[in-house]
N, C-alpha and C positions, 0 to 999 in steps of 0.2 A: 426285688420289685415290690414285694408285699410290704416291706418296711417303709418304702417311699410312699406308698399309698396311705399307709397309716399316718405318716407325718403330715401329708397334705390334708387328710381328714381332720387331724387335730388342729391344724392351723385354721381351717374353715370354721370349726366349732368355736375356737377361741375368738376369732374375728366376729362371729355372730353374737357371741356372749358379750363381747366388748361393746358392740353397737346397741345391744338390748339393755345392758345394765349400767353403762356409763352415760351420764347426761350429755346433751349436745354441747353445752357451754364448756364442760370439762374436756370433752373430746377435742373441741376447737383449740383450747388452751394447750393441750398435749401436742397436737399437730403443729401449732405455731411454735412451741418451744423446741420441737425436734428440728424444725426448719433452720434454726439458728446454727445447727451443726451441719447443714446441707450446703453444697457448693452451687446449687441452682436457685435462680430467682424465678418468680411467677408473676406475670402481668395479666390482669383480667380486663377484657374489653367487653363491656355490656352493650346491649342494644340501644339503650337510652343513657344520656349523660346530662345530669343536672336538669332534668325535666324536658329535654329536647332530644332530637335525633342525634345519635352518635355517628358522625361521618366516618370515623375510623372503622366502626363495625361494618358499615356498608362497603367501605373500601376493601376490607378483608374478604368479604364475600366475593367480590369481583376478582381480587388478586389471587386468592388461593384457588378459586374455582377455575380460573384460566390456566393455571399451572398443574392442575390435578392429573390430567392425562399423561403429561410428559414427566411426571414425578415418579421415580421408582418406589417411593414409599406411599403411593396413593392408596387410599382405603378401597376395600372391595365394594363398598356401598356408597353411592353418590346421588346427589339431587340434580335434576335438569329441568329447564323451563325456557320459555321465550315470551318476551313482552313486546308490546306494539312499538315501543321506542327503540328497540334493538333490531339489527339486521340478522343476527346469528343467534344460535342457541347459547344459553348461559348455563354454566355448571357450578356446583357448589358442594360443600361437605354435608353429608347427612348427619343427623344428631348423634352425639356421643361417638364421634369418629375423630381420628387423629391423622396428622400428616407432618412430614419434616421438610422444611424449606431451608436451603443452604444459601447464606448471604456472606460473600467475601470469605468463603471457606468455613464459615461457622454454622453449625446446625441449629436451626430454630424450630423447636417442637411446638406445633400448634394442635389444639384440641377444640372441638366445637361441641357444646353441651346445651341441653335444654331441660327445663323443669316446669311443671304445671303448678301454679298457685291455686289451690282449691278454694281459698277464701276470696280471692279477687277474680277467680275464673279467668286467669290470664297466663299465657305461656311465657316463661322467662327464657331468654336466649343469650348466650355469651360465648366469647372465645377466650382461651387461656394460652399464653405464651410462656414456655419454660426455656431457659438458657443459662449458661454459666455466668455467675455474677461478675466475672472479670470483663465481660462484654457489655456491661450495663450502659456505659457511655455511648458505645457504638449503636446499641439498640435505640437509645433515646434520640441521638443526634442524627443518625443516618438511616437506620433500618426502617423505623416507623414513617419518617418523611418520604422515604423511597416507596413504601407501600402506597401512601396517599397519591404520589405522583404517578406511579404505574397504573393504579386503578383508574385515575382520570384519563390517562392515555388510552387505556383499553376501552373505556366507555365512549370516548370521543371517536375512536376508530370504528366502532361497531354500531353507533347510534344511527337511526334513520334520519336522513336529511329532510327538513321541513321547509315549506314555502309559505311565507306569511304576506298578507296584503293589508292595506289600511282600510278601516271601516268608516273613516270620516270623523273629523273633530276629535273629541276626547273619548270616543269609543275605543280607541287604540287599535291594536292589530287583531286580525282574525284569531279567535280564541285558541284553537288547537293547531291551526296550520294544516296545510295539505302536504301529503307525502310527495316529495320531489323524486319522481321515478324517471328522470331524464337520462337517456343512455349515452349522452355525449361524454367522452373522455379525451384526454390529450392524445391518446393513441389513435382515436378516430377523428380528431379535429383537423379539418382541412385548413392548414395555416402554414406560412413560411417556416421551414424547419429551424432556421437559425433564430428567428423571432420567438418561436415556440419554446426553444431551449432557454432563451433568456428569461421568459416569463416563469418557467418552472424553477429555474435557479433563484429568481427573485422571491418566489413564494417560499421556497425551502429556507432561504436566508431569513425571511420574516418569521416563519414558524419557530425556527430555532434561535431567535434573537431576543428572547425574554430578558435575559440577564444583560444583554448589550443595551437594550432600550432603557432598562432601569439604570444602568451605569451612566448613560449620557443624559438622563433626566427627561426622556421623551415618552409620550404615551404610546403604548404598544398597539399601534394601528398603522394601516397602510392605505394609501389612496391611489386608484388607477383611473385614468381617463382613456376610454376606448372611443376612438373617432375614425371616421372613414365613410365612404358611400354606403347607401342602404344595401343590405344583402351580403355584406362582407364578413359576417360571422360574429358580430358583437355579442348577441344573445347566446350563441353557442359557446363562446369563450367563457362567459359567466357560468354557464352550466358545467363546463369542464373544470373550472376553478372550484366550484362548490363540491363536485364529486371528488376532486383530487384532495382537497383539504377536509372533506366531510363537514362543511360549514352550512348552517341554515341560511336561507336567503330571505331578506326582508325587502319587499318591493315597495318603495315609497312613491306614491302618487301624490305629488304636491298639490294638484288641483282638488284633492279630497281633504286637504288639511285646512282648517279654518283660520289659524293664526300662528304666530311664532311660538306662543306658549304651548299650543297643541303639538307643534313639531317637537318641542323639547320633551313633552310628555311621551311621545312615541319613541324617541331615541333613548329615554331613560328605561323604557320597558323592552329593550332589545336584550337578547341573551349574549353572553360571550361566545367566541368562536362563531361569528356570523358575518354575513355580507350584506351591507346596505346598498341597494341598487336604486339609482335615480336615472331613468331612461329619458333621452331627449332633453337634457338639462338646458339646452339653449332656448327652448320655448316653454320652460316650466316656471320661470320667475317672471311674473307679470305684476303690473301696478295694482295696488290695493284699492278696491272700490268701496268708498265710504257709503254708508246707508243712512237714509233719512229716517230718523226716529227708529221704530222697530220694523220698518218695511224693507223687504228685500225684493229685488227685481227678478223677473223671470227671463226666459230665453229670448234672444233677439228675433227668433223666428216668429214669435208672437207679437212683434212690433214693440217690445219692451227692452229695457237696457239689461244686458247680461250681468250676472254676478261673477266677478273675477276672483281668482284665488287671493287670499290675504297674507300668504307667506311672503316676507320681504327678503331681498338679497342679503341684507345685514343679518336677519334672523337665521338664514341658512348658514352663513359663514360662522356665526357664533356657535351654532349647534354642532357643526362638524369639526371645529377647530378651537372652540373656546373652552372654558372650564367644564362645560357639560360633557365634553368628549372624554374626560378622564374617568367617567363613571362606567367603565367597561374595558375589558382587555381582549386582545387577540381579535380585533375587528378589522374588516376590510370595507372600504367605501369605494364604490364604482359608479362613475358618471359615464353616460354614453351620449354621443352626439354625432350627427352627420356633418356638422360644420363647426370645426374647432374655433375658427376666427370670430364666430358670433357669441362666444362665451365671454363673460366679464373676466378680465385678467385676474381679478382677486380670487376667483375660484380655481385658477390654474397654478398658483404658486406652489413651491415645494412646501411640504407640511400638510397640504390639502390634497393635491393630486401629485403624488410623489413620482409616478411613472406614467408617461404618455405613450400609449400603444396605438400606432396607426395601422389599421386594417385596410389594406389596399384592394384594388380590383384583382381578379384572379391572375396569379402568376403561374409559370410553368411548374414550379415546385408545388404549389397548391393543387394544380390540376392532377399531378401524379398521385398525390395523396387521395384525391377524390376518385381517380380511376382504380386505385387499389381498394378503396372502400366499397365502391359500387360494382366494379367489374372483376375484382380479384386479379388484376394484372398490374405489373410494374413496368412493362415495356411493350411497345408495339410499333409496327412500321409506320403507322399514321401519327405517331407522337411528334415527329419532326414538323409535319405540316401544322399541327395544332400549336406547337411552340411558336412557330412563325406568326400565326394569326393572333395569338394572345399578346404578342408584342405590338400589334397594329390596332387592336380594338380594346375598348374598356368594357369588360363584362364582369359581373359579380360572381363569386363562387356559388351563390345560390342559384343563379341562372345556369351555370355549367352543371351543377348537380341535378337540376331539373331535367336537363337534356339527357344526362347519363342514365336517369331512371326510366326513360321511355322504352329501352330495350335491354334485355339481359345479354344478348350476344355482343361481344366486344366490338367486332368489326361494324356491325349495324349501328351500334350506339355511337361509335367514334365518327362514322361517316355522317350521321345526323348532327353531331356536334360541329363538324367542319362546315356543313351547310348553314347551321345557325350562326357561326362566327363570320362566315362570308357575308350573310345577309346583314349582320350588325355592321360590318365594314362598309357596305354599300350605303346603309342608312346614315352612318357617320359622315361619309363623303357628301351625300345629298344635303345633310344638315349644314355642313360647312359652306357649301355653295349658297344655300338660302341665307345663311348668316352674312356672308359677304355682300349679297345683293341687298339685304336689309340695311346694312351699314352704309352702303352707297346711297340708298334712297334717303336714309336719315340725314346724311350730309347735305344732299340736295334740299331736303325739307328745311334744314336749319338755314341754309343760304337764302331760301325763299322767304322765310320769316324775317330774316335780317333785312332783306330788300323791302319788305312790307313796311318796316319801321321808318324807312326813309321817305315814304310817300306821305301825302297829306292825309289827315284823318278822315276826310270825306270821300277819298278815292279808294278803290280796291285794287290790290296787286294781282288778283286772280281774274282770269278771263270770264269766268262764270261762277255761279253759286255752287254747281256740282263739283267743280275743281276745288273750291274752298272747303267743302264738306269732306271731300276725299282726303285732302292733306291734313285737315284737322283731326279726322278720325284716326288716321295712321299715326299722327303725332301722339295723340292721347293713348293709343294702344301701346306705343313704345314706352311711354311713361309708366304704364301700369303693369308691364309684362313681368316685373320682378315681384309683384305682389299677387297673392292668391286670396280672392274674396269669394263670397257666395255668388252663384250665377245671377241671382236676382239683383245683386248690387253692382254688377259690372258696369252698366251704363251710368249709374250714379257716380261710381269712382272715376270713370273717364271724364265726366263733366266737372267733378271736383278738381282733378289734376289739371285739367285744361284751364279752369278759372283761377285756381289759387296756387298752382304749381305742386311740387312734391311736398305735401304738408308733413310727411313723416321722415323727411331727409335728415333732420337734426334730432331725431328721437334718441333718448339716452339709452334705449335698449337696442342692441345691434341686430338681434335676430329678426330675419325677414318674416318668420312666422308670427312673432309677437307683433311686429308692425302691421302685418296683414290683419291680425285680430283687432287692433286698434282702429284700423280703417273700416273694418266691419261695423264697429260701434258707430263711427261717424256716419256711414251710409245708412245704418239702421235708424238713426235719429232723423236724418233727412227724409227717409222713406216714410217715417211716422208723420212728419210735418206735412209731407205732400198729400197724404191720404186723410188728413184730419182738418176740420174747420176749427176756428179759434174757440168757439163756444163749446166744442166737444172735448177740449183739453181740460184736464183737472190740474189743480195746483200741485198735487203730488207727482203727477207725470212730468210736469215742467221742472219741478225741483230735482227729480231723479235725473232728467236729462242734463240739467245744469251741473249737478254733482259729477256726472260722468265726464262732461266736457272739462270741468275743473281738473279732474284726475288726468285726463289726456294732456292738458296743458302742463301738468306737473312733470310729465316725462318728455316735455318739449315738443309736443305735436302742435303745429301752427293752426289752431282752430279758434283764434280770437274772433274771427268773422261769425262763426257759429254761436259763440257765447253771446256776442252782441245781439244777434237776432233773437235768441232765447230770452234775453233781458227785455227786448221790445215786446215779445209775446206775453211775458209775465205781467207787464204793465197793462196790457190790453185785456187780460183775463181777470174777472172779479174773483176775490177770495171765496173759496168754497170748502166745505167740509169734505175731507177725504172719505170719511166713513160717517154715515148718519144712522142714528139709532132708529129713526122713524122715517121711512121712505116717503110716506104720504106728506109729512111736513116739508120735506125737500121739494116734492113736486108742487106743493102749494106756494112755496117761496118762489120757485121758478115762474109759476103762473102770474103771481103778483108783479114780478119783475118785467114780464112780457107786457102786462097792462100798462105799467109806467112807461115802457119804451114806446108803446103806441101813442100814448098821450104826448110824449115828447115830440114825436114826428108830426103831430097835428097842431103844434104851436103856431101862432101867427108869424108872418115873415119877418116882422120887426124884431122878434126874439131869436131869429135864426142866427143872428150875428153873435149871440152869446156863445162862449167857448163850450163845446160839447165834450163831456168826459165820459158819457155812457159808453160801455164797452161795445155795444152793437154798432156804434157809429165810428169806431176806431178805424183808421185806414187799413189795418191788417184784415178787417172783416170783408173788404171789397177786393182782395187779391189773394193769391196763393201765399202760404206762409214761407215758402222758399223762393219767392219772387226776388230776383236779383242776386241770390246766392250762387246760382249755377249759370 
């Protein structure tokens, strides 16, 4: 025992003397020379590489730290921490510690080392890998790429899901995003079981299809169209997909995007492994409103022309399926709509929307999932009655969930749901009866109008004026029932439809919400003209109205009659500066114009036959600007 201690002491003294008296350069040469006779190779992975961050170094920190606890050769000293971007604690090797990783049965010896540079006041950090030289090809071609891939998967699984929104124009997405803490998962999602399984399998196939997409030459992305009545779970399904894949959500509000180029800018600044969501796509694409010079119009509630989104259908198609779409991998695009038939077919073709998912009214399968979630029951004596009622009425899962939340006792809650469904059934029956009566009255109305056309123009086919007004009002109400406009515009819309017919029938955009928005614009212009005299209109207001009418005609709204009236008004209004630097000069010009007008009115009678071009004597100054339009 004493001799062994003497040998160890001698070795320590020799090693200390070797380090003290042998220069660093000579020591390095001796060590390098000795390695030629060693069977091991060493790879050094520094924190920085060629002046930039070394991604392999960061990947090693993630990979080795995740395996440390389950590794029998784990060091006794480890580092632990948590960042805002990760959902779980992260572990790593502490300085000057070692661990052995086994890959395909081959031991890989890792060491983590640090040193402080006193000159630069900077800590140097690096990993060292030692392995038998016969496995050098495997390490280079398989092991190191495997570490990069596994580290990416670990980070993707543990990262915090973020929710991003548009800030408008070229401001891009919200800077940091909001933590998406939505509790919805596929386990708690109330959805038809078979359809749910199809969605999960499709997502799994997409996530594992990187090499397949590369093989067939397609961009690694997937498009889903979620459609169905309101309250059927479209938003909940999006949240479940995001939590299942751990994908960030980018909620694209097209009304906040100024142009096609701004849309491209937004898509270029999305991260990989993310979901792009466009809700209510059927009413998101609207005609582009051209601006006169640098002026932009305000809200229609202020009797001015509204500013419409400037993203075009063509721009959206190119953004999601053009060359721009290749600037990102592992992305999912989701469109939602309540009315699939109102979407342009170009948006629905394969390659853009690869899978169409119909979310129906509440089925018995969906109800059982809701009952399990809210009441913790899978069966009950009242289920058979509820199953029968669900086949007879159309009610959304959201409505059913709302009823189940009203009481925690299963029997009380289910009885309340049965009463709710029975009331829905009665309402549906009453609505059907009223609809049949309305259709019958409509047929009689059409027959009455046809008989009117056979009479002379001077005669009336109605017995009295009240009967005529009643039939006319009902007819116009039938014509406008499919459109939804502001309450203040309803009487204007009735008059327009009665006078000019359904001016939006041939509109190139099929969405009723879009058509209703266009009819809002028409009614707003008419309301403005009704409330304004000719001399109070400025040239800029008229040009803005004309520009909007021109835009409406570009999507095939039949408003030529309104355009013609605006042209007449423009001829009657003298040119005026929209903005005057000197208000007093403008008032003085108006006063002098009034004096000249008074002089004109006092001319002798023999000069009255001279053509009068003064704007105050134009015929439009003596009647309403909408006279004859309605």
